[in-house]
C-alpha positions as CSV (number, residue, x, y, z in Angstrom):
1,X,72.9,117.7,211.7
2,X,74.1,117.0,215.2
3,X,72.9,113.7,216.5
4,X,71.3,113.6,219.9
5,X,72.4,110.0,220.5
6,X,75.7,108.2,220.3
7,X,75.5,105.0,218.2
8,X,77.3,101.8,219.1
9,X,78.6,100.7,215.8
10,X,78.4,97.0,214.9
11,X,81.1,97.6,212.3
12,X,83.5,100.1,214.0
13,X,86.5,99.1,211.7
14,X,84.5,99.6,208.4
15,X,84.8,102.8,206.5
16,X,84.0,103.9,203.0
17,X,84.6,101.1,200.5
18,X,87.7,101.2,198.3
19,X,85.5,101.1,195.3
20,X,83.8,104.4,196.3
21,X,87.1,106.0,197.1
22,X,88.7,105.0,193.9
23,X,85.7,105.9,191.9
24,X,85.6,109.4,193.3
25,X,89.4,109.9,192.7
26,X,89.0,108.6,189.1
27,X,86.3,111.2,188.5
28,X,88.4,114.0,190.0
29,X,91.4,113.2,187.8
30,X,89.4,112.3,184.7
31,X,91.0,108.8,184.9
32,X,89.9,105.8,182.9
33,X,88.3,103.5,185.4
34,X,89.6,100.0,185.2
35,X,88.9,99.3,188.9
36,X,85.3,98.1,189.3
37,X,83.6,95.1,187.6
38,X,81.0,97.3,186.0
39,X,80.7,97.2,182.3
40,X,80.7,100.5,180.4
41,X,78.8,99.1,177.4
42,X,75.0,98.7,176.8
43,X,73.1,95.5,177.7
44,X,71.2,93.6,175.1
45,X,68.5,95.8,173.6
46,X,66.0,92.9,173.9
47,X,66.4,92.9,177.7
48,X,65.9,96.6,178.1
49,X,62.8,96.4,175.8
50,X,61.6,93.5,177.9
51,X,61.7,95.6,181.0
52,X,59.9,98.4,179.3
53,X,57.2,96.1,177.9
54,X,56.7,94.5,181.3
55,X,56.1,97.9,182.8
56,X,53.7,98.9,180.0
57,X,51.8,95.6,180.5
58,X,51.2,96.4,184.1
59,X,53.9,94.4,185.9
60,X,54.6,97.2,188.4
61,X,53.4,95.9,191.8
62,X,55.1,93.5,194.3
63,X,56.2,90.2,192.9
64,X,55.7,87.1,195.0
65,X,58.2,87.0,197.8
66,X,60.2,84.1,196.3
67,X,60.1,85.6,192.8
68,X,57.8,85.1,189.8
69,X,57.1,81.5,189.0
70,X,58.2,81.7,185.3
71,X,61.6,83.0,186.3
72,X,62.2,80.4,189.0
73,X,61.2,77.7,186.5
74,X,63.7,79.1,184.0
75,X,66.4,79.1,186.5
76,X,65.7,75.5,187.5
77,X,65.8,74.4,183.9
78,X,69.1,76.3,183.3
79,X,70.8,74.9,186.4
80,X,69.8,71.4,185.5
81,X,71.0,71.7,181.9
82,X,74.3,73.2,182.9
83,X,75.2,71.3,186.2
84,X,73.0,68.2,186.3
85,X,71.0,69.0,189.5
86,X,67.3,69.6,189.4
87,X,66.1,72.1,192.0
88,X,62.5,72.6,192.9
89,X,61.5,76.1,191.7
90,X,58.8,76.3,194.3
91,X,60.9,75.6,197.4
92,X,64.6,75.8,196.4
93,X,65.0,78.9,194.2
94,X,64.5,82.5,195.4
95,X,64.9,85.7,193.3
96,X,66.8,88.3,195.3
97,X,67.6,92.0,195.2
98,X,71.3,91.6,194.1
99,X,73.7,88.8,195.0
100,X,74.9,91.0,198.0
101,X,71.4,90.6,199.4
102,X,71.6,86.9,198.9
103,X,74.9,86.7,200.7
104,X,73.5,88.7,203.7
105,X,70.3,86.7,203.8
106,X,72.1,83.4,203.7
107,X,74.7,84.2,206.3
108,X,72.2,85.9,208.6
109,X,69.7,83.0,208.4
110,X,72.2,80.1,208.9
111,X,75.1,81.6,211.1
112,X,74.6,82.1,214.8
113,X,76.5,84.0,217.6
114,X,79.6,82.0,218.5
115,X,79.8,80.2,215.2
116,X,82.9,80.3,212.9
117,X,82.8,80.9,209.2
118,X,85.8,80.0,207.0
119,X,86.5,82.1,203.9
120,X,89.5,82.8,201.7
121,X,91.5,86.0,201.4
122,X,91.9,88.0,199.3
123,X,88.1,88.1,199.1
124,X,85.1,90.1,198.1
125,X,84.8,92.6,200.9
126,X,81.4,91.9,202.2
127,X,81.9,88.4,203.6
128,X,83.7,89.1,206.8
129,X,81.6,92.1,207.9
130,X,78.3,90.2,207.4
131,X,79.7,87.3,209.5
132,X,80.7,89.7,212.3
133,X,77.2,91.3,212.3
134,X,75.8,87.9,213.3
135,X,78.0,87.8,216.3
136,X,80.1,85.0,214.6
137,X,83.8,84.9,213.9
138,X,85.2,85.1,210.3
139,X,88.2,82.8,209.9
140,X,90.3,83.9,207.0
141,X,92.6,81.5,205.1
142,X,95.0,83.3,203.0
143,X,95.6,82.1,199.5
144,X,99.2,81.6,198.4
145,X,100.4,84.9,196.7
146,X,102.3,82.7,194.2
147,X,99.2,81.1,192.6
148,X,96.2,82.0,194.8
149,X,95.0,78.4,195.1
150,X,93.1,76.9,198.1
151,X,95.3,74.7,200.3
152,X,92.8,72.2,201.5
153,X,95.1,70.9,204.2
154,X,95.0,74.4,205.7
155,X,91.2,74.3,205.5
156,X,91.1,71.0,207.3
157,X,93.2,72.4,210.1
158,X,90.9,75.4,210.4
159,X,87.7,73.4,210.9
160,X,86.6,73.2,214.5
161,X,83.4,72.1,216.2
162,X,82.2,75.7,216.0
163,X,82.6,75.9,212.2
164,X,79.2,76.5,210.7
165,X,79.9,77.6,207.1
166,X,82.6,77.8,204.5
167,X,82.4,80.5,201.9
168,X,83.8,79.7,198.4
169,X,83.9,81.9,195.4
170,X,84.5,80.6,191.9
171,X,85.4,82.2,189.5
172,X,87.2,84.1,192.2
173,X,87.1,87.9,192.7
174,X,89.7,89.4,192.9
175,X,92.3,86.8,191.8
176,X,90.5,85.4,188.6
177,X,91.3,81.8,189.6
178,X,88.7,79.1,189.2
179,X,87.9,75.8,191.0
180,X,88.7,72.4,189.5
181,X,86.7,69.2,190.0
182,X,89.3,68.2,192.5
183,X,88.6,71.3,194.5
184,X,85.0,70.3,194.7
185,X,85.9,66.8,195.8
186,X,88.2,68.0,198.5
187,X,85.6,70.3,199.8
188,X,83.1,67.5,199.9
189,X,85.5,65.2,201.8
190,X,86.1,67.9,204.4
191,X,82.5,68.6,205.0
192,X,81.3,65.0,205.0
193,X,79.5,63.9,208.2
194,X,79.5,67.5,209.5
195,X,76.8,70.2,209.8
196,X,78.8,72.7,207.8
197,X,77.0,74.7,205.2
198,X,78.8,75.8,202.0
199,X,77.9,79.2,200.7
200,X,79.1,79.3,197.0
201,X,79.4,82.7,195.5
202,X,79.1,82.1,191.7
203,X,78.2,85.4,190.3
204,X,80.8,85.0,187.5
205,X,79.6,81.5,186.6
206,X,79.3,82.3,182.9
207,X,82.7,83.9,182.6
208,X,85.2,81.0,182.5
209,X,88.1,80.9,180.0
210,X,90.2,78.7,177.9
211,X,87.5,76.0,177.4
212,X,87.2,75.2,181.2
213,X,83.9,74.4,182.8
214,X,82.5,76.4,185.7
215,X,82.7,74.1,188.8
216,X,79.4,74.9,190.5
217,X,78.7,73.1,193.7
218,X,75.5,72.0,191.9
219,X,77.7,69.6,189.8
220,X,78.6,67.6,192.9
221,X,75.5,65.9,194.4
222,X,76.9,65.6,197.9
223,X,77.9,69.3,198.0
224,X,74.7,70.4,196.5
225,X,72.8,68.9,199.5
226,X,74.6,71.2,202.0
227,X,75.2,74.3,199.7
228,X,73.7,77.6,199.0
229,X,74.4,79.1,195.6
230,X,74.3,82.8,195.0
231,X,74.4,84.3,191.5
232,X,73.7,87.5,189.7
233,X,71.9,88.7,186.6
234,X,73.8,91.9,186.8
235,X,77.1,90.2,186.0
236,X,75.7,87.9,183.3
237,X,73.7,90.5,181.4
238,X,75.8,93.7,181.8
239,X,73.3,95.3,184.2
240,X,75.1,95.6,187.5
241,X,72.9,98.6,188.5
242,X,69.6,96.6,188.3
243,X,70.6,94.7,191.5
244,X,68.7,91.4,190.7
245,X,70.2,87.9,191.4
246,X,69.1,84.5,192.6
247,X,69.7,82.0,195.4
248,X,69.5,78.2,195.1
249,X,69.6,75.8,198.0
250,X,67.9,72.6,199.4
251,X,64.4,73.4,200.7
252,X,65.4,73.2,204.4
253,X,68.1,75.9,203.9
254,X,66.0,77.9,201.6
255,X,63.1,78.1,204.0
256,X,65.4,79.8,206.6
257,X,66.9,82.2,203.9
258,X,63.4,83.2,202.8
259,X,62.6,84.2,206.4
260,X,65.4,86.8,206.2
261,X,64.7,87.8,202.7
262,X,61.1,88.7,203.3
263,X,61.9,91.1,206.0
264,X,64.9,92.7,204.2
265,X,63.3,93.5,200.8
266,X,60.3,91.1,200.5
267,X,60.7,90.8,196.7
268,X,62.9,91.8,193.9
269,X,62.0,94.2,191.0
270,X,58.9,92.9,189.2
271,X,59.3,94.1,185.6
272,X,63.0,93.1,185.5
273,X,62.0,89.6,186.7
274,X,59.5,89.4,183.8
275,X,62.2,90.4,181.3
276,X,64.9,88.0,182.7
277,X,62.3,85.2,182.5
278,X,61.9,86.0,178.8
279,X,65.6,86.3,178.0
280,X,66.6,83.1,179.8
281,X,64.6,81.2,177.2
282,X,67.4,82.0,174.8
283,X,70.6,80.5,176.3
284,X,72.9,82.2,173.8
285,X,72.6,85.4,175.8
286,X,74.7,83.9,178.7
287,X,76.5,80.9,177.0
288,X,78.4,83.4,174.8
289,X,79.8,85.4,177.8
290,X,83.0,83.3,178.2
291,X,84.1,84.0,174.6
292,X,83.1,87.6,174.8
293,X,85.1,88.3,178.0
294,X,88.0,86.0,176.9
295,X,88.5,88.3,173.9
296,X,88.6,91.3,176.2
297,X,91.0,89.6,178.5
298,X,93.3,88.7,175.6
299,X,93.1,92.2,174.2
300,X,94.2,93.9,177.5
301,X,97.0,91.3,177.8
302,X,98.3,92.0,174.4
303,X,98.1,95.8,174.9
304,X,100.0,95.4,178.2
305,X,102.7,93.1,176.7
306,X,105.1,96.0,176.4
307,X,104.5,97.4,179.9
308,X,106.6,96.8,183.0
309,X,103.8,94.8,184.7
310,X,103.9,91.1,185.4
311,X,100.4,89.8,184.4
312,X,99.0,86.9,186.3
313,X,96.8,84.2,184.6
314,X,93.1,85.2,184.5
315,X,91.0,82.0,184.4
316,X,87.6,83.6,184.8
317,X,85.7,86.7,186.0
318,X,86.1,90.2,184.8
319,X,89.6,90.6,186.3
320,X,93.3,90.4,185.9
321,X,96.0,90.8,188.5
322,X,99.3,92.6,187.8
323,X,102.4,92.6,189.8
324,X,104.5,95.8,190.0
325,X,107.0,95.2,192.9
326,X,109.9,94.5,190.5
327,X,109.9,98.1,189.4
328,X,108.4,99.9,192.4
329,X,108.6,99.4,196.2
330,X,105.6,101.6,196.9
331,X,102.7,100.2,198.9
332,X,100.0,99.0,196.5
333,X,97.6,101.7,197.8
334,X,100.1,104.5,197.1
335,X,101.0,103.0,193.8
336,X,97.3,102.9,192.7
337,X,96.9,106.6,193.8
338,X,100.0,107.5,191.6
339,X,98.5,105.7,188.7
340,X,95.4,107.8,189.0
341,X,97.3,111.0,189.2
342,X,100.2,110.3,186.8
343,X,98.7,107.8,184.2
344,X,95.1,108.7,184.8
345,X,94.1,105.1,185.1
346,X,92.1,103.8,188.1
347,X,92.8,100.3,189.4
348,X,92.3,98.6,192.8
349,X,95.1,97.6,195.2
350,X,94.9,93.9,196.1
351,X,95.5,94.9,199.8
352,X,91.9,96.2,199.8
353,X,90.7,92.6,199.7
354,X,92.5,91.5,202.9
355,X,91.2,92.5,206.3
356,X,94.8,93.0,207.6
357,X,95.8,94.9,204.5
358,X,98.4,92.4,203.3
359,X,100.4,94.1,200.5
360,X,101.9,91.7,197.9
361,X,102.7,94.4,195.3
362,X,99.6,93.5,193.2
363,X,96.8,95.5,191.6
364,X,93.6,94.4,190.1
365,X,92.4,95.5,186.6
366,X,88.9,95.1,185.2
367,X,88.5,94.3,181.5
368,X,84.7,94.7,181.6
369,X,85.1,97.8,179.4
370,X,84.7,98.5,175.7
371,X,87.7,97.9,173.5
372,X,88.6,101.5,173.1
373,X,88.8,102.0,176.9
374,X,91.0,99.0,177.3
375,X,93.3,100.0,174.5
376,X,93.7,103.6,175.9
377,X,94.1,102.3,179.5
378,X,96.9,100.0,178.5
379,X,98.6,102.7,176.5
380,X,98.6,104.9,179.5
381,X,99.9,102.1,181.7
382,X,102.7,101.3,179.2
383,X,103.9,104.9,179.7
384,X,105.0,104.2,183.3
C-alpha cells in the first residue's frame, strides 16, 4: 500500500538483519544452517510439560509487571549460589520478554541524549542502534583481530565526562572469548568514582568451557553496585523462540528500567514463567550446559580438522570463529554466499558484527545443532 506520509527514520542506516538474509538464502539453497545460535534439538520435556500444565491450571492472564514472585526468588537464589551476591527479588530482579527487551529497556532508561556509550566490536548487532535511538553516541572499541581481547588502556582513553555506560558481553558473541577475573578488576578500576553504568550481557553465562568459571559482574561487589545484568532463559534451556529472560540490578537502577519495561510489554509470558520457576529448582538443567556444548564444540573442531579453515579458540557461547583468508581473498560476505551456494552450508561473516563492515577474513559457525548436522556440515566444508 502507498503511504500517505513520509517517515523520518530514526535508524536510516539499518536494514534487514544479516541473520534474516542468511536464513532466507539457506532455505532457498537447502543449506545446513550453522549461522544462528538457535538450537535445532528439542528442549527438556519437563519444561514443555510445565508450560502445558501451567496453561491447564489457569495461569493464562497477565503476570505481575516485574514477574511472578516464585521465579524472581529462584533467580535470586541461583545468582547468590553461583556468584555470591544476593539480590532482592522484590526490587532488583525483573522477568523480561527476551534479553533483547532487557537490553533496550536498560539503555532506554539509563542513557540520555548527548551521552556516550562504550561497547566492543565485533558485537551483537543491537547495541549501537539502541544507543542511537536514545539520541546518544555509541563509541566502538575494536577488539584485536589476533585474539579478540579487551585492551583496557584503550577503554581508559575512550572514557570522557559524557560516558554514561559501558556494555560488556561475556561469554562474547560473536568471538567466543570470555572475561577473566582480571578483566572484571580492570573494569572496576576504570569506573571507580564515576557515574558510569555497566550493562553486562550474560546470555551465555552457563556455556563456559575447559573448566573456566563465568565471570559475572555479580562476582565483583563493586561492579555489582553499578551494573545491570541481562540474561536469557532461551539460551540456557534451548527455547530461543519463547523470548523470556531476566534483568538484575541494584534497586535504584531497576526502578528506572521497570518504568520502561512496563510501557514496552508490561509483563512476560505467564505460563512460561511458572514453568521456569519449577525447573530452576533443579540446577542440573543449567549446570550441565557447559559440558553439553563443549562436547559439540569439540565434535565440530574434530570434524573440521581436515579442512582448510584455521579455527580460533572457543572459550564459551555457541560459536566458533574460522579464518579463511589464507586460501581465499574474497570478502567475507562474498565467501559466505559462496559457501551457501557451493557447499550448502550457511555461516555468518564476521564483518556483519562491525558497524563499519571491517573484514578480517573470518566467519562465525554455530555448534548449537544436533551431532548429525555438525558432522554433515563439517563434511561439506571440508570439500572446499
